Each structure stands twice: as C-alpha cells, then as structure tokens.
N, C-alpha and C positions, 0 to 999 in steps of 0.2 A: 583356645577351644571355641567352637562356633555353636550357637544355640539360638532358639527363638526367644525373643524378649517377652516377658510376662507383663501384662498391663493391668491397671486397676479397672474395676468394673464400670466406672463412670467415664472412661476415656471416650472422646469423640474425635472425629476427623479434624486435624489441625494442619494448616499449610504455613510453612515458614520459608520466606525468601532465602534461597541458598546461593546467592550471587557473589558474595564477598569473600576475598581472601583465598583465591585459587593460585596455585603455583603452576605457571604455564611454561612449557618447554618446547622450543621450536628452533631448528637449525643449531642445536647444541647449546642454546642459551636459555636460562631459566629466570623468570621474573614473576613478581606478584601482580596479579590482575584481578579486576572485578568484572563481573558479567553485567550486561551483554558484552561480548568480546568478538572482534573480527580481526584476525591477525593480518589479513591482506591490506586493510585500509591503513594500518600503521606503517606498512612497508612502502606503500605507494605503487603506482603503475610503472611498468618497465617498457617504454614505447617500443613496440615491435619485437620484444624479446620475452615477455612474461608467458608462462606456461598456459595460461587460460586463453591466450590468443586474442584475436580481434573481438570475438564474441564475449569473452569474459573481461575485456578491458585491459588486457596485457598485465594482469596481476600474477603473482608467482604461485599461489595456492600451496600445495605440499602437505606435510603431516605435522600434527601438533599433539601435545599431551597436557591434560589438566589434572592436577592433584589437589585434594582438599581433605582435611581431617575433621572429624566431628565425634562427639561423645554419643554413646548408645542411648537413644531416647527410651523413656519408660512407656512403652506401647506394645501392643500385641503385633501390630504390623507397621513396618517402616518402608516407605517407598520414595523413590526419586522420580520426579516428573520433569521431563525436559520439554520445553516448548518448541525447541528447534535446534538442531546441531547439523552443520554442514561440513562434511557428510560422512557416511559410513562410520557411525559411532559405535564404539565398544566400551562397555562399562564394567569395571572391575572393583570389587570391594574386598579389602584385606587379601589381595592377591588372587581372588577367585573371580572368574567371569560371571557376572550377574545378568547381563543382557546386551543386546545389540539392536541397532536400527539403521537402515540404509538411507532412506529418503530424507533429504535435508530440510524439507518444508513441512513435515507433519510432526505433531507432538507424539511423545511416547513415554511410558511409565515403566520403571524397573522396580520390581519387588526385591529389596536388598535385605529383608528380614533374615533369611537363612544364613547370611554371610557376616552378620554382626557379632561382635564379642558380647557375651552375656553381661559381663560386668560393665559398669559405667566407665569405660575406658575409651581411648581414642581409636576410632576406625579410620581407615584411609580409603577414599574413593578415587579411582583413576578413570578418566574418560579419554580414550584414544580416538583421535579424529583423523581420518584419512581422506584428504581431498587432492591426492597426488595424481590420480588417473585423469589426465586432461587431454582434450577438453571434454567436459561432461555437461555443461550448461550453456545455453545460447546467449545468456546475459550474465551480468555480474552476480555471482552467488555469495561472495565472501567465504571465509573459512573459519571454522571454530564453533564454540558454543555462543551463538550470536543472539539467542533469545534466552528468556529467564529459565532458571532451574528452581524447583521447589522441593523442600523436604516435607514429606507427608507422613503423618502418623495417624493410626486409626484402629478401632477394635476389629477383631476378626469378622464379626457380623456387622456390616455397615452398608450405607447407601453407596451403590456402585459409582465409580467415576463417571461423570456425565450421566448419572442415573436418574435425573429428573427431567422429563420431557413434557413440555406444555404445548398444547394445540388449542385453537379456538375455532371449532368447526361450524358454529352457528353464531352469527353476530347481527344484531339489529341496533337501532338507536336506543332502545329501551333495555336490552339485556344481551349479554354475551355468555355463551356456554363455553366453559373452560375445562378441558380434559387434562388431568395430570397423571402421567405414567411415572411410577417410582420403581426402580429396580434395586432390589436388596441382594447383596452378595454375601455369601457365607464362606469365608476362607478358613473356618475352623474344621476340626476333625469330627464334629458331632452335628447331628440334625438340630436345628434351632427353630423356635417359635417366637415371633415378634409382632409388633403392631406398628403400622405406618399411620401417622397422624398428619392430615392435611386439612387446614381449616377446622371445620367441625367434624370431619369424617375420621373414623378409626377403622382401619382395615387390617384384619388378621392375615398374617403371612407365615407359612411354614416353608423353610428352606433347608433342603438336604445339604449335608456336608459337601463342600467343594462346588456347590452350584449357585445359581442366581435365579431370582424369580421376580416378575414384574406384576404390580397391581395397579389398578386404575381407579381414579375417583373423579367425580364431577363437581365443579364449582360454578357459581353464577356471579357475574359482575353486573350490577345494575347501572344503567346510564353510562356505559363505557366510553372512555375517551380514546378515540381510535388513533393508532400510531400512523404517522405519515412523515415525509420529509419536512413538512411545514410545522407539524405538531408531534414531535417524537416522544409521546407519552409512554412510560414504562410502568409495568406492574411487577410484583414479586409473589412467587409461590414459595411459602415456607413449609418445609417438611421436617418432621421429627420421626425418629425410629426409637421405639420403646421395647424393652425386654423386661419382663417381671415388674412392670410398673415404672422402671427407671429409663430415663432418656439416655440412650447409648450413642446416638449419632443424630446429626441434623444437616440440612442443606437448604440453600436458598437459590432459586432460579429466577432471573429476570426474564420478562417476556413482554411482548406487545400484542395488542388486540387490533387486528386489521383484516380486511378481506381483499383479495385481489384475483384477477383472472386475465387470461390471454385468449383472444379469439380473433379471427380474421375480419369479422364485421365491426367489432368495437375496439380492437386494439388492446392496450393494457389498461385495465380499469382497477383503480385502487380506492377502496372504501366508496364504491359507487360512482367515482369520478374518473373520466378518461385522463390519463397522464401520458404525455410524450416524454420519452426517455432521452435525455441529453447526458451521455455517459463518457467516462474516461477510462482507458486502460491504464493501470498503475502497476509497475513492478514492485518488488518487495524492498528494494534498498531505500535508505533514507538519505540519499545524496551524499553530502559531505561526511556523514557518519558511516558510510558503507552499509554493511548489513546489520550493524548493531541496533537491535530493535528495542530501544527505550520507549516506554509508554508515551512519554512526552513527544517524542518524534513521530510516533504512529498517530497520535491525536492531531499533531500539527499537520500531518499529511492530509488527513480527512478535512480539517478546517480549510486548508488551502483549496481543495477541490470544491468545497461548499461555497467558499467566497468567490470562486471562479464561475459559479452559476451551474455547476454540474449537479445532477440529482441521482447519479448512479456511478459506481466504480466496479469495474471488472478486475478481479485480482489475477491479472495475467502474469505467469501462467502456472500458479501454484497456490495452495492455501496460504492465507495471510495469518496475522497474529490475533490472539484473543483481544489485545488492547485495541487493535485497529477496528475490529467488529464492535467492540464496546463503544468506541467513539462514533461509529456509524449509527448505532442504536440511539445514542443520546443526543447527537448533533442533528441527525436526520439525513441519512444517505442510503439509498438503495444499493444492493450489492449482488453481483454475480460471483459466486464462490467457485473458483476453478481448481481442479485437482492436478491436471498434468498438462505438459506441453505436447509431448509425443507419446506414441504407444510402442508397437512392436518393431517397427522399422526405424533404425537410428537416424537421428539428425546430427549427433556427435558420437564419436566412438565409444564413450563411456557414459552415455545418458541413460534415461530410465528404461530404455529397451532391454538393457542387460539384466534387469531384475523384475520386469513387469509381471510375469506370471506368478512369481513367489510373493509379490508385495502389493499389487494393486488393490486387492480387497481390503487388506489391513489399512492401507493409506486412505482409501475412500472412507472406510468406517471411522478412522481417526478424525477426518475432516467433518463428516456429517454428525457424529456424536457430539463433538465439541461445539459445533456451530448451529445446530438445528433449532435452538431456542431464540436465536437472534431474529427479531422482526425485520431487520434491514435486509436479510438474505431472501431474495425473491426467486432465485434460480440456482441450481447446481450446474456446473459445467464440467464435462468429463474429458475435454481435450481441446487441442488447438492445432489446426493445420497438419493433421497426421499424414505422414508420407505415404502410407500404404492405402491411400484413398481409392485406388483402382482395383484393389484386391477385394473380392466379394467377402472374404473372411473378416474384413473390417466391420461389417454389419454385426457379426457375432460378437466381436470385441465390444462394440458400442452397447449391445444388449446386455452383456455381462456386467459392464460398468454401471449401467442404469439399474440393473438388478441389485448390485451391491449398494447403491444409494437407497433403493426402496426397502432394503432389509432394515433400515433404521429411520427412514423418512419418506412418506408418500405425499406430503402436503405441498411440495414445490415442483415446478416443472424442471425437466432436465434439458440442457442445451449443450451445444458444442460449436466451436468456431471452425467453419469449413472454408476452404480456399481452393482455387484452381489456377495454378500458375500458367497452365497451357490453355486455359479457357475451356477445357473439356469439363463442363459443369453438370449437365443433366445426368451424367453417370452417378451423381450423388443421390438420386431419388430414393433408392432403397435404404441408404444410410440416413438420409434426412427423415424418413418415416419413423425411425426409432426415437427421434427427438420431439419434445413437446413444443419447443421454440427453436427455430433453426438459426444458427449464427452464420452470418455472411461476412467474411473478411475481404474487403475491397471489391465485393461483387454485387453491390446494390443495383447496378445497372441491369441485372437479371431479374429484378423483382416483378416486372409486368408479365413477361413470358412465363415465369414460374407460377405466378398467381393464376394465369389462364390454364396452366397445366394442372395445378393443384390449388383450387380456390380456398381450401381450408388451412393452408399452411400459414403459420404465423412466423415472422422473422424479425430479427434486428441485425443491423450491421455491427458486428462485434469488433471490427477494426476498420478505420477509414483514414484516408490521408488528410492532414490538417488543412491543406489548401482547398479541399472540397467541402468546406463547412456549409456554404450556402446551398449547394446542391443537395447535400444530405439532409439539411433541415427541410427543404421543400418536399423531398420524397416522404419523409416521416410525417410532415404536416398534411400532405395531400392523400396519402394512401393508408387507411386504417390497419391493414394487415402488416405494414412496416411500423413496428412499435417504437423505433428509435434508432439512434446512431451513437456509436461508442468510438471516440477518436483514439488513434494511436499517436501521442499519449497525453495524459494529463500533466505529467511531470517529466522534466529531463531526468535521465537516469544513467547509471554506470553500466558499462558493457555495451554490446552491440555497437561497437565503436564507429562513430561517424554517421549513424542513421539520423537523417534530418539536417545534416550539415549544409551550409552554403560554403562555397569556396571561390577563390579568385583565379582567373586564368594564370597558368604557370604552376599552380599547386597540383598535387596528385589528383588525377581525375577519377571519376567513376563513383559508383555506389559502394556501400559498406562491404558488400560481399565479393568484390573483385579479388583476384588472386593476390595474396599478401595482405588483404584487408586495408585498413587505414591506420598505419602504425603511429601516426601523430596524435590520434584521438584515443581516449579511453572511455568515452561515454557517448550518449545519444542525445543531441540537442533538439529532438522532435517534440518536446513537451510544450504545453501551453504555459507552463510555469518553470522557470529555471531553478537550479539547485540552491540559489540564495533566497528563493521565495519571490522573485520578481515576476509579475505577470506580464507576459509578452502581449503585444497588440492583438495577436490572433485570439488570445484568451478573452479579451474584452469584446472582440467582434462576435465570437461564438456565444458568449453570455448574452449579448444583445439580441441575437437571433432567437434564442430559446426563452428569454425572460423579458417580458414587455417593459418592465420598470427599470431596466438597466440605465445607469447614468450616461450622459453624453460623454463620448471619448474621442480623442484626437491623437494621431500619431503621424510620423513622417517616414516615407519610404527612403531607404538609403539610396542616394543617387548612384547610378551605375558609373563605375570608374572613379568614384570618390576615393576608395581605397584600392580599387582594381576592377577588372571586368568580372561581374558577379555571375557565378554559375550555381544553379539550383539542383537539388536532387529530389527523389520521389517523395520523401516525407518532409521536405522543407517548404517554408513559405518565404517570400521575398523578405530580406532583412529589413525590419521596420522598427522604429525606435520612438520613444517619448522624448524627442529632442528637436529643438530649433537652433542647434549649434553645429554649423557646417563651415568653419573658417576655410577660406581659399576657394569657396564655391560661389562667391558673390556674383549676382547677375545671371547665374545659370539656373535652369528650371529644377524645381523640387516638387514632388507630388505629396500633397497633404491629404490624409484620409480622415473622415469624420464618420463615426458609426452611431446611428440613431434610428428610432421608429418615428421620430417627428417628421412632418411632411416637408420641412424646409430648413436649410442650414445657411447661415451667413458667416463668412470668414473675413476677419479683419487682421491687418498687419499694422501695428502701431496706430490703432484706432482708425485706420483708413480701410474702407470696404474693398476687399479683394474681389468678392463675387458672391452670388447667391445660387444655391443648387437645390433643386427639387429632389426629394428622397422618397422612394417607394420600393415595393418588391421588385419592380423593373430595374432599379439601380442596385439591387441586392442590399438595400438599406445602408448604402454608403453614399456619402458626398465626397467626391474626389476633385481636388483643386490643384492646378499646376501653377506654382508661384515662383517667380524669380527670387532667389535667395538674397535676403538682406538681414543682417543682425537686428534683433528687436523683439517685440512681443507679438506672438500669434494668438488670436482669440477666435474661437468658434462659438456661435450662438444658435440655439434651436429652441423656439418657444421661450420658456423662462430659464432655460439652462444655459450655462456657458462653461468653457474650459479653455485654459491658456497654456502656452509653452513659451518660455523665455530663453533667449540666447544666454548661455553661461559665460562668465568671465574666467579669469585665471583661478586655479584652485588655491584656497587659503586655509581650509580646515577640514577635519574629519567630523562627521556626525555619527554618534553611536546611539542606536535605538533598540532597547531590549524589548522582547515580547512579554517577558515576565520579570519585573524588578525584584520579586521575592520568590525564593525557591524553598522547597521543603528539605530539611536537613536529614535526608534519608539515603543519600548516595545515589539516587536515581533521578532526581529532578534536574531539568535542563532549562537554561535560558539561551535563546537564540538572539544574538545581537547583530542587527544590520549595520554595516559600516558603509558610509557614503562619503564621497568627496564633494565638497560644496565650494561655491565662490563666495565673495563677500556679501552678496545679497541673499545667500541661502539657497541658491539654485544649484541642483545637482550638475556636476561637470561630467558629461557622458563619455568622453573619449579617453580620459586620463588613466594611466597605469602608474601607480605609486607603490613602491616597496614598503611594506608594513611589517612590524614585529609586535606581537601581543605578549603581555605578561599578566598572569592571573594569580593573585595572592589571597590568602585567607581561607574562608570556608567554601572554596570552590576550586576546581581544576580546569585547565584548558583541555577541551575534548577535541575540537577541530577548528581550523581557520582556513578558509578557502574562498575562491571566487567561483563564478559560473563558467570559467574558461575550461572546457573539457579537453583541452590540449596541454594544460599546465601539469607537469609531472612532479611538482613539489607535493610530498605526502600531505593528505588532508589533515592529519593530526599534528603537523608541524606548526610552530608558533609564527611562521613567516608566510606571507602571501603578497602577491602583487595584485592590486585592484584591477578588475576587468570591467570595462564600460562604467568605471567610476564606482564600483561596488565590491563588497566582499561580505562574508558571513562568519561570525565567530560564535562558537557553541561552548557554553560553560556547564560543567557538571558539578552538582553539589557534592559535598562530603557528608559524612555522618555527624558532623559537628555544627552547632549553631554559631552564627556570627556574621560578620560582614565579608563581602567579597570585593576586592579592589581589582579593577581592570584598567590597564593602560595600553595604548597603542602608539608606538613611536614610528615616525616616518620623516620625510623631508619637510612635512608640514608640522605645525605645533603639536605636541603630544596631546592626544585625546584620552580622557579618563572617564570612568563610570564606576559608580558604587552600587552594589546589589546587597540584598539581605538573604540569609539562609536561616529559616526558623524551624 
C-alpha cells in the first residue's frame, strides 16, 4: 500500500549521500557498485569499434540499470536529487515510474513521496539509464550515474531547492548592499503562514497550497572583503523558516562580494581593476577516471588549471558539477558556465537537437538556479558553434535561451561561442547583437574589422589553437575590447579522438574528423596538461605570457626524425619535452627553448657557455638555442634564476608521489599517486616504457591506473599499465573504514611501495 509519510513538526530539510550499495546490471551481469559510476571507463575503449565512435573515444555505451533499497524515512516529503546521469534516466520506486530526465549534464530532483510504503519497510528505487542511441555526444560522455545522488527529506512547507539567491548590487570599500531572495515552497494541501528569518530581518510570508512565494530582504556588510581569483573570500547567508514560532527549515548559501563589468573601452574590470582573461576550455571528464565526478577529482582539475596560470575556465560544452564550482569559488577561478554544444540542427544523430524544444528551458533553469550564487561565474554561455548559424531563426533561438536565463538571473552577461568554418563571418551580426559578450572560436583575426563595424562590441576568443599563444596574448594585451583568450584546451581529455595529436610519417594521416576518424586514439592530446597531471612546455610558456612572475622554464624540442618524420595537426604544438636525454643523436642539432620575461638568457652545457640570447616581445619572450647534442647537464640562467636538465641514465627504480598521504574514511576520498621512472641519480627517465602492476590493500581500493598515452587500450581501471614517457598515474579510493592503505607496484625494477592513511 502506498501513502504519504507523516513527519514530525520539527522536521527540517536533510540531505544524505545516497551513493553506496547500488546493484548495477549491464549486459546481463549484476554487481554491487558505489557511485559515482561510469560503466564505460571500466570496460575501456574499443579502437575503431566502440559505438560512441571517434568523437566518444570508441567506448561501447549501451544501457544499464541501478537498484537500491532503503527504508521509508520519517518525513513529510522524500526526494531523490541526481547531480547527473548520462543519459535518458528513468526513475522507478516500488515498481512505479516516479520521474525521468533526458539531458545528461544537468541535475534533477524526483519527488518519490507518493510511491513509498507507509510503514518503515524497504523500498526499492530503480534507475534505468539509456545511452544506447549513438553517437549523441561529440566528446566522451561516459555512461551511468556518474555524479552524486542525494536522499532529501523535508517538511511540506520548506525553503525551495536552490531557493536562496544572493546578489550584491552596490559595493564600495566601506559597505556592500546584499540582497537575499528566499523562495518558500508549500507542497501541502493547505494554505500556510510562515516567517523567513535572515540576519535580523523577519519577513512574513503567506503561501497558498501547492504554490511558492519569494520574499526579499536587505543586508549590509561593512568593510567587505572582495572576491577575486587572488583573494577568493566567501560569505554565508543563513536563512531560517519559522511557523508558529518553531524553526521548520533552514538553508545556508555561500556567496562572494565583487563587482565586474565588460565594455569596449575598458575591457573586463573586476573590483575596479582591469583583468586580462587567460582562460582554458575544460571538458567534464576527469581523465583516467572517465566521467566519475568525485569531488576530489573535480577539485584537482581546478587546482591544475590554477597552477598552470589560468584565471578562467569555460565549462565546454555543458554545465559542470557543484563540486567544481565550489572549488572555483574557494580556490579563485573565474568561470563561463555553458549550457549546450548545439541547438536545433544536429551535429550527431542523437544529440540535443532531438529534444531541444521540450527540454532547453528546464535545463537552463537547472543550471542557473544551482549556479547563480557562485561568485566565480561571470558569464552564462548558451551554446557553441551552432550549425544553423546562417538560418535567421537562430537569432530567435538565442533570444529564447537568453530569456530563460534572465528568468532566474540578470546579474551576469550572456555569451555564446560563434565560429565560421567557411569564413562567412559578418552574417553573424544579428546573432551577435543578442549577446552581451561575443565568443569567437578561432576567429580573433576578425577583431579589428569587427570593431570598426561595431565599436561597442566586447569579445573574447572562446577557443584558440595552442600554437597561437603569443598572438592571442598580444591581441588581448593591445586591444581593450578583446577581453581575453580561452585556449582549446586546458587538459587532455577523452573522446574527440586524435585532436591535437602529432604523428610520424607512415602513420594514419589527417585531422581527427577524416573519414573513419582516428581509430588508434581514444582521446585528445591538445591540452596544456596531460591526464597524469604533467604540465607540457606549452603550459609553462602560456603561463609566462600572462603572468609576469612565472619562474624560468626550459624545454627541448624533439629533433625531427629522432623517432620519425614529425607531422603536426591543427591543435598540436611541436612535441617538446623536459628532457636532455637523446641517445643516438650525439653531435646533431637540438633546439632548446627558454621562456622568460627577463631581458637576457645564458645557456650552459656542463658549465661551458653555449651562448647568450636577448629576450623581448620581439622574440616572443623566448630564447631559442641550437645545440649539438651531448649527454650532460644543461643549465639556463636569467638574472638570479636558473633551471637545469640532466641526461638520464638507465632506469633503476620507481618513485611514488601521493598528492594526499591521508584520506577521509568516507568512501569518496581519493589519493592521486604519480609514478615516475628514475635513474640512480634520481633523474626522471623520459623515454622508458615499463610494464607495471599495482596492488592496493587495506582501507583503500584501486580506482584507476593509467599513463597519458591516449592510444593505450588497457582499461583505465585495470591494475596494469605501461609507463609512457616514464610516467603513470595511480588513483586510490578510500573505503568507509579507517586504517592504513598499502600500495605496491611490481615491475622489472625493484618493487615500489607506499603507505597511506584513511581517517
């Protein structure tokens, strides 16, 4: 028998993590899994054969089903909140359909109250996931319940989900005006009267049965500490809901106090200071973890971009996770929050175009309502390179999407990434007029003529080629109406197989989109940082351009024909490495690059001066030396700084370096262990490939073990890996038990071990 659960009068909204102990069925097999879960990453890529194709990284996708039982909570309302399911999720409770959601990148909530058993007995929830219609995404999506699930209980009269909205319309050094909107939702069958308490304000609110009502109050913060990437100060707005003198619900919203503006004369101004935007496009996957969105992995991703010198991330091309934006708030990273890749004209047969009219407003609202309190978010993006760009109806679509955003937030500009594959660009003008800031994908060379035609247009390059780093910096630096550049991409990622690859003569030629794609590849190596966390030389160069105090850096261009005749592609840069180990190339020329803002660089080989180079904007802040290769120690000096590269000897051991030696015993904490091959002097051996097998025992489990080789088809969750460029990455997940974690890696070298703690 089904009935609504009766709650005590003092019940308040509670959220319980609902990630553990699901029974997962896929391809006829059932196993117990804990969320976040992505069944694709466990199966691995299928070179040239996976249903997701070259865009999805050749993974299989398909259908899956998750089951879990739970006792009926003692609450008036019981809901399940899903942070993300890819995709086409259907939720059943005790055999009855309770809800559904199509888009894989937006959160959704299902009210399961009517379907629960009244008595405190076991209920069964079933989540059916259908990712079988392929291809549907142009990059790796993953498959399954890949983000967190929460069991929510609350009184029938409560503060609405995402119902506290904080804005700061007036800010000075002395005082900030803070507006707090609170939406109260009445899901009972009677009209209710309550009081919203915020700070010292008490606001009476009358809410009719089945309706919601929003009230607003004003707060002042004296001598506010302004949020910025350099000083990411956060405040809290605490809200209570009272009825008949009793607190029946409460909520807390974090927010930041800051001002910002965009205009063609001053560019982007944050808290009264002009800021140049050095941005990175970032897809949603977490590299070796696939789509599994652990908070620790999301935080790590933001930290990597911060450490690489970026000050903005574009969430290309879909809404990101709550944890990701929380990290951007607390670490200090600006964000363009993007809703969609394409609109009505398909890019793939089963993409968002199949459901756009029935879903886009719901999905935009889900993104905006969840994310609007985050001070890191400085713009909403409604799309990316829409195919129907020459159809005038595209302007109507853009207006409708902008309107949907403004229904819940008018405090941020709306942007969109525009592109013209055939260079027919000016046709975009009516479309661009809808946007507050216009996104240019690879079209920055149009800035001058566009500015002449439309002097008030503000633009940023929302995607750029990595190799154009210097040109893009100069344009942003010299023209205030160009507020910044956002490279494609900050991180290597899964899917879009082969974008950014270099290859050797004799291998399959062409770009990623040629007929048949790139079946040997399952990812895109176009990022500044690879999936093990290694920063490529282009990352250090870009950081130096945009950040004056970047340390001196030196790298070596791979000699052409050392491994083969090198061929580059559109998103690639010449393969360049932190290596002075080129056996067999003795006496032949090698190009050494040093990146710095210092005016002069000296290069030494074994303490003998090789040469001196002057450095300036004219040299693109690079000192490039051509050196006959000889094993030894290479040292670059500029002012008081120096950096060295040493020739590596034979590999003798593995070095294991954990990012966190202590985990939380909550089943969600992660430790990322960098595995490096070293010689007897402790110098990394850059070219060695060694078969390794990892074992994890105790209060942790092996979650992933992989290298940055995006052609390796060993499943990322396998305990086996072959090092690539002398590196690999091991990821350990905590259990819910406290204790020690023992890690061992066996190979042809001596066994390497590591001890961690879980508390």
